[in-house]
N, C-alpha and C positions, 0 to 999 in steps of 0.2 A: 587551530584556525580561529580567527576573530569572529565575533558575532554569536548568535544563538543557533544551536543545532537541534533539529528534531529528528529523532531516530526511531526506527521500528524494527521488529524482529524479522529475520530472514530464515531460510530453511537450514542454515548451518549454525544458527545461534543457540546451541545446546546449553551454553553457559548462562543464558537468560531464562530463568525459571518462571518468575512472575513479575508483573509490572510493579507491584508493591515492593518486592525485594530490590529490583533495579532502582526504583526511586529512593529507597532508603540508602542504598549503596552510593548513589550519586550525591545525595545530600551529605552523607558522612564523609565523603572524600572531597567535598567542596567543588564538585563539578556543576556549577550553577548555570552553565551555558548549554547543558545537554538536557533535553526533554524527551519524554517517551510518548509516541503516538500509539495509543492503545485504549480503546473504548472512550475516546475523547476527540476533540478537534482543537486546533489552534488558529487564532486569527493572525494573519500576516498580510499587511498591506491591503486590507479590505476583503481578502479571501479567507475562507475557512479551509484549512488543511485537514483532510480526513484520511482514514485508511486503516488497513490491517494487513497481515501477512497474506491471507488468502490460502487456497489449497487446491490440489488436483484430486479428483475422485476418479481413479482408474480401477484396476483390478483390486477389488475390495472383498476378500473372502470372509473376513470376520467382522465387517462393519466399522472398523476403526477409522478408515479414511472418511466415510460418510459422517461419522461423529465429529471429527476434526473440522471437516468442511462446514457442517451446520453451525458449529461454534464460531468459525471465522465469518460466516454470513451474518450471524447475530452481532458480532463485533463491528462489522462494517456498518450495519444499520444503526447501531448505537452511536458510532462516530458521526454518521450523517445526520442523525437527529440532534446531536450536540451542536452541530453547526448552525442550527436555526435557519434563517432566511438568507444568510450571506451567500455569495457565489462560492461554489464548492470545487476544490481541486482534490482528487483522490490519489493516494499512493498505495500501491499493492506490491508485494514482493513477487508473487506469482502472476503471470499475465492472465487477464480474463478472456483473452482471445489471441490466437495466432493462427497461422495457416494450418488448416485441418482441425482446429479446436475452437470451440466457443463454450463459455460457461454462462448459460442463460440466466441462472439465478443472480449472479453478480452483475451481469449486464443490465438485467431488469431493475435492480436496486439503483444502479448508477443513473439510469434514465428516469426512474420514478422520483428520485431526489434532485433531478435537474443538474447533475454534475457536468461542469463545462469540459474539464480535462481529466484524464486518468494517466498517471505515470506508473510504469511497472518495470520490473527487473527480471531476474532469474535466467534469462536467455543469454548464453555466453558462447563465444567462439563460433563454430559452424552453425549453431542454432539461431544466430542473428538473422539469417535469411528467412526464418519463419515469422519474424516480427510483423505485426500489423500496426501501421502508424497512420495517423490522419483520422478524419471524421468517419465514424461508423454509427449510423443512427444519429442520436443527439449528442454523442460524446466524442471528443477528440482523444486519441490514444497515442502515447509516446513511450518507446523503449528507452530506459535510462540506465541500463546495466553499465557498470563502471568501464568495462573494456569496450563496450559499444560506443560510448561517448568520449573515448580516449582519456579516461580518468580525469576529465575536466568538469568542474561544477557546471550545472546547467541553470540558466536563469529561467525561472518559471513565472514570476510576477513581473508585470510591466512597470 
């Protein structure tokens, strides 16, 4: 595809071990149009693109999920801080809210940093019906899972 691509880790990306290794690989292979969204932000058409994978904390018998969630929360805040004062758009793999679920920690960060819009994925097939879209509090939320949007790129900047 033409143009610059900014990618981030999803829940099935086991091949992606660290951002440093990914960046080294992309550079070595000459993939100069691919960029990693990880503990950083990118300026695109006056917006700051921020984000991280996110995580669900559900049945957590050994504390692993809470540890991963806390790390993802720190990554999101690092990305939001890197954006400075620019208008912020956030991308998360896991939804911060859907019918029957809210992640108060992530939602609080989005509102604290004045995020305009949050785009998320992870919901596929029948779970599309659980999506929450539109303004909730100060943030507008949009599901952009590939199958939900008909595998068509979505325009996010005006």
